[in-house]
C-alpha positions in Angstrom: -33.9 57.0 -16.3 -33.8 60.6 -15.7 -31.8 61.5 -12.5 -33.6 64.2 -10.4 -31.7 66.6 -8.2 -33.8 69.6 -8.0 -34.0 70.1 -4.1 -37.4 71.7 -4.2 -38.7 68.3 -5.4 -37.7 66.2 -2.6 -39.9 67.7 0.2 -43.2 66.7 -0.9 -42.3 63.2 -1.9 -40.4 62.8 1.7 -43.6 63.8 3.5 -46.1 61.7 1.7 -43.6 58.6 2.2 -43.0 59.3 5.8 -46.3 60.4 7.0 -47.7 57.1 5.9 -45.9 55.6 9.0 -47.4 56.8 12.3 -47.0 54.2 14.8 -44.9 56.7 17.0 -47.4 59.5 17.0 -49.4 58.0 20.3 -46.0 57.8 22.1 -45.0 61.7 21.4 -48.8 62.7 22.2 -48.8 61.0 25.5 -45.1 62.6 26.3 -46.6 65.9 25.7 -49.6 65.5 27.6 -47.4 64.5 30.7 -44.8 67.3 30.4 -46.7 70.1 28.9 -45.7 73.1 26.8 -44.1 74.6 25.1 -42.2 71.5 23.1 -39.5 71.8 21.0 -39.0 69.0 18.2 -35.6 68.8 16.6 -35.4 68.1 13.0 -39.0 68.8 12.4 -38.7 68.2 8.7 -42.0 68.6 7.0 -44.1 68.1 10.2 -45.0 64.8 10.6 -44.8 64.6 14.3 -45.1 68.5 14.7 -48.7 68.9 13.3 -50.3 66.2 15.3 -48.6 67.8 18.6 -50.1 71.2 17.4 -53.3 69.7 16.5 -54.0 68.4 20.2 -53.4 72.0 21.2 -49.6 72.1 22.1 -47.6 75.1 21.4 -45.1 73.5 19.3 -41.5 75.0 18.2 -40.2 73.0 15.1 -36.6 73.3 14.4 -34.7 72.1 11.3 -31.6 73.0 9.2 -33.4 72.6 5.9 -35.2 75.7 4.6 -37.0 73.5 1.9 -38.5 71.2 4.5 -39.6 74.2 6.6 -41.1 76.0 3.7 -43.0 73.0 2.8 -44.1 72.7 6.2 -45.2 76.2 6.6 -47.2 76.0 3.1 -49.2 72.9 4.0 -49.8 72.9 7.8 -53.4 73.3 8.4 -54.3 77.1 9.2 -55.7 76.3 12.5 -52.5 75.4 14.0 -50.4 78.4 12.6 -50.8 80.3 15.9 -49.4 77.2 18.0 -46.3 76.6 15.8 -42.9 78.5 15.7 -40.6 77.2 13.1 -37.0 77.8 13.5 -34.1 77.4 10.8 -31.2 76.5 12.6 -28.5 73.5 13.3 -29.5 71.3 16.0 -26.0 71.3 17.3 -25.7 75.3 17.3 -29.5 76.5 18.1 -30.1 79.1 20.7 -33.8 80.1 21.7 -34.6 82.3 24.4 -37.0 79.7 25.8 -36.7 76.8 28.1 -38.8 73.6 27.4 -40.5 71.0 29.5 -40.1 68.6 26.7 -37.7 68.4 23.9 -38.1 65.7 21.0 -35.8 63.9 18.5 -37.8 61.4 16.7 -37.4 59.5 13.3 -34.1 57.8 13.9 -32.2 61.0 13.5 -29.8 60.8 16.7 -27.5 58.1 15.3 -27.3 59.8 11.9 -25.2 62.4 13.5 -21.2 62.2 14.4 -19.8 61.7 17.8 -19.0 65.5 17.9 -22.5 66.4 16.4 -24.2 64.2 19.3 -21.9 65.7 22.0 -23.1 69.2 20.7 -26.9 68.7 20.5 -26.7 67.1 23.9 -25.3 70.2 25.2 -27.7 72.2 23.3 -30.6 70.2 24.7 -29.3 70.5 28.1 -29.3 74.2 28.1 -32.8 74.5 26.8 -34.6 72.0 29.0 -36.4 73.1 32.3 -35.0 72.0 35.5 -37.9 69.1 35.4 -37.9 68.8 31.6 -37.6 65.7 29.5 -35.6 64.8 26.6 -36.9 62.1 24.3 -35.1 60.3 21.3 -36.0 57.3 19.1 -33.2 55.5 17.2 -32.9 52.1 15.8 -31.7 49.5 17.9 -28.0 48.8 17.2 -28.2 45.2 18.4 -30.9 44.8 15.7 -28.9 46.6 13.1 -25.6 44.7 13.4 -27.4 41.3 12.6 -29.0 42.4 9.4 -27.3 41.2 5.9 -24.3 42.8 4.9 -26.1 44.0 1.5 -29.7 44.3 0.4 -30.8 45.0 -3.1 -33.2 47.6 -4.0 -36.8 46.5 -2.9 -40.1 48.3 -3.7 -41.5 49.1 -0.4 -44.5 51.4 -1.3 -46.2 53.2 -4.3 -48.3 56.6 -3.9 -49.6 59.3 -6.4 -47.0 62.0 -7.2 -48.5 65.1 -5.5 -48.1 67.3 -8.7 -49.5 65.0 -11.4 -50.9 61.8 -9.7 -48.9 59.5 -11.5 -47.1 56.7 -9.6 -44.2 57.0 -7.4 -42.3 53.9 -6.5 -40.2 54.0 -3.4 -37.4 51.5 -2.9 -34.4 50.9 -0.6 -31.1 49.3 -0.6 -28.3 49.0 2.1 -24.9 48.1 2.7 -23.8 47.3 6.1 -20.3 47.6 7.6 -19.2 46.7 11.2 -19.9 50.3 12.5 -22.6 51.7 9.8 -25.7 51.0 8.1 -25.8 53.1 4.7 -29.5 53.1 3.3 -30.1 54.5 -0.2 -33.9 55.4 -0.8 -35.0 55.9 -4.2 -38.0 57.8 -5.4 -39.2 56.8 -9.0 -41.8 59.1 -10.6 -43.3 56.8 -13.3 -44.3 58.8 -16.4 -47.0 57.9 -18.9 -44.5 58.0 -21.8 -42.4 55.5 -20.0 -39.6 58.0 -18.6 -38.8 57.3 -15.0 -37.7 60.2 -12.9 -35.6 59.4 -9.9 -34.9 61.1 -6.6 -32.4 59.5 -4.4 -31.1 60.0 -1.1 -28.6 58.5 1.2 -28.9 57.8 5.1 -26.1 56.8 7.0 -26.9 55.0 10.5 -24.1 54.8 13.0 -24.0 51.4 14.8 -22.8 52.1 18.5 -23.2 49.7 21.3 -26.2 50.4 23.6 -24.0 51.0 26.6 -21.8 53.5 24.7 -25.0 55.3 23.5 -26.3 55.6 27.1 -22.8 56.8 28.3 -23.1 59.6 26.1 -26.2 61.0 27.8 -24.8 60.3 31.2 -21.6 62.2 30.2 -23.9 65.0 29.1 -25.4 65.3 32.6 -28.5 63.5 31.8 -30.2 60.7 33.9 -31.8 57.8 32.1 -35.4 57.7 33.0 -37.0 55.3 30.6 -35.6 52.7 27.9 -38.1 51.2 25.3 -37.6 48.6 22.6 -40.7 50.2 20.7 -43.5 52.9 20.8 -45.9 50.8 22.9 -43.2 51.1 25.6 -42.3 47.4 25.7 -38.7 46.6 27.1 -35.7 46.9 24.9 -34.3 43.6 24.1 -31.7 42.5 21.5 -34.6 41.6 19.1 -36.5 45.1 19.5 -36.2 47.2 16.2 -36.0 50.6 18.1 -34.2 52.0 21.0 -36.4 54.6 22.5 -35.3 56.7 25.7 -36.3 59.3 28.0 -33.7 61.4 30.1 -33.8 64.2 32.2 -31.1 66.9 33.7 -29.3 65.3 36.5 -30.1 67.0 39.6 -27.7 69.4 41.0 -26.5 70.8 37.6 -28.9 73.5 37.4 
């Protein structure tokens, strides 16, 4: 098995794999329709959420720290939405844009991959960039669900799709190790070549497992009011068995 570490090989595989999951898209579209433009998406990656928003006619700013992800998005986004998108290469914990937003999004389970210091800085940046009636919404795994997962899961094939360059199959598998405070997930993309060679590209995601009350307190300490709390993208209530924790918050009045 060959180990691939070429950074430019990752965005197209990541995009195809993650674009096959669209259960959250109607939720973000509904929020966008309620709040209006412009919209800022943090960690926009290759545009899984950004593109549907722009295709609905919204003006969307997409921010990401990875130049290869943004290059892939810029090259592959539909031509008719170019004028409705603004791509920003920056760190979500440090960005400064001369624009206020009625809606800022952080989808894709990103918030709890950040350290405590990073989360605090992100919330500070969000607060500075929200309009007075703006809303910030983020999705993350429900920590109550994560802490009940087995401590270890061996690699399991979850998906197969054609490689964007040669059409040969790519097998996607994942494995994890759970500690008290972290879930460490390793994803493998195995490119199965006709000569029997397997080219593997791997990446790791670390989810911090925090008590729900502690997560909510982070937002309150950053001068946000908790508006809505859901356990799924159909807006069902959050319970200990919910897979997700999805929240919308707004700036606490009197802090502007």
